[in-house]
C-alpha positions as CSV (number, residue, x, y, z in Angstrom):
1,M,8.0,-24.3,3.6
2,A,6.2,-22.5,0.7
3,V,5.4,-19.0,1.1
4,P,1.5,-18.3,-0.3
5,M,1.4,-16.4,-3.5
6,P,-0.5,-13.2,-3.2
7,R,-3.8,-12.9,-5.1
8,I,-2.4,-10.3,-7.4
9,V,-0.8,-10.9,-10.9
10,R,2.0,-8.9,-12.1
11,R,2.4,-7.8,-15.2
12,S,5.3,-6.7,-17.7
13,L,5.9,-2.8,-18.0
14,L,3.2,-1.6,-20.2
15,T,4.1,0.8,-22.8
16,A,1.9,3.2,-24.2
17,N,1.7,1.4,-27.8
18,H,-0.1,-1.7,-25.5
19,A,-2.4,0.2,-23.3
20,G,-5.1,-0.4,-25.5
21,S,-4.5,-3.9,-26.2
22,T,-4.3,-5.0,-22.4
23,V,-8.1,-4.2,-21.2
24,L,-9.3,-7.6,-22.0
25,D,-6.7,-9.4,-20.0
26,V,-8.1,-8.1,-16.8
27,P,-10.4,-10.8,-15.4
28,K,-13.8,-9.9,-14.0
29,G,-13.5,-8.8,-10.3
30,Y,-9.8,-7.4,-10.7
31,F,-8.5,-3.9,-11.9
32,A,-4.9,-3.0,-13.0
33,V,-2.5,-0.5,-11.2
34,Y,0.5,0.8,-12.3
35,V,3.3,1.1,-9.2
36,G,6.7,2.0,-8.9
37,E,9.0,5.3,-8.4
38,Q,10.8,5.4,-11.7
39,E,9.8,2.4,-14.2
40,K,6.1,1.5,-13.6
41,K,5.2,-2.0,-13.4
42,R,1.4,-3.3,-14.0
43,F,-0.4,-5.1,-11.6
44,V,-3.8,-6.9,-11.6
45,I,-5.2,-7.0,-8.3
46,P,-8.8,-7.7,-6.6
47,I,-11.1,-5.1,-6.5
48,S,-11.8,-6.2,-2.9
49,F,-8.6,-4.2,-2.1
50,L,-10.3,-0.9,-2.6
51,N,-12.3,-1.8,0.8
52,Q,-9.2,-2.3,2.5
53,P,-7.8,1.2,4.6
54,P,-4.1,0.4,4.0
55,F,-5.1,0.3,0.1
56,Q,-7.0,3.2,0.4
57,D,-4.0,5.4,2.0
58,L,-2.3,4.4,-1.3
59,L,-5.0,5.7,-3.4
60,S,-5.2,8.9,-1.2
61,Q,-1.1,9.7,-1.9
62,A,-1.9,8.7,-5.7
63,E,-4.5,11.6,-5.4
64,E,-2.2,14.0,-3.6
65,E,0.5,13.4,-6.3
66,F,-1.4,12.9,-9.7
67,G,-4.9,14.2,-8.9
68,F,-7.3,12.2,-11.6
69,K,-4.4,12.6,-14.5
70,Y,-2.4,9.7,-14.4
71,P,0.8,9.1,-16.3
72,M,0.3,5.8,-17.6
73,G,-3.2,6.2,-18.7
74,G,-4.7,4.4,-15.6
75,L,-4.4,4.1,-11.9
76,T,-0.8,5.0,-10.7
77,I,0.1,4.2,-7.3
78,P,3.4,6.1,-6.2
79,C,5.0,3.9,-4.0
80,R,8.1,1.4,-4.4
81,E,7.2,-2.2,-6.1
82,D,8.7,-4.0,-3.1
83,I,6.2,-1.9,-0.6
84,F,3.5,-2.6,-2.8
85,I,3.9,-6.1,-3.2
86,D,4.1,-6.5,0.8
87,L,1.4,-4.5,1.2
88,A,-0.8,-6.5,-1.3
89,S,0.3,-10.0,0.2
90,R,-0.8,-8.9,3.6
91,L,-4.5,-8.0,2.1
92,S,-4.7,-11.2,0.2
């Protein structure tokens, strides 16, 4: 039996040189986040996740760790990639 794909789109690791060129590849109704402990990976997720309590918990953790200064230039979520993917698949 096939496992349904979550509504997230994993993007390749974004470097500072490409930060400005990727704004247009985020579809309407989605936003990009960077996830990972060491190596940050870029994910494009639906804005509907913002209303979900588990995602709001991740946002609170991001605020505690980074405040409003994000090292990747965009919203950075301080959790392991596999945990984020599991959470996102449950929210989809």
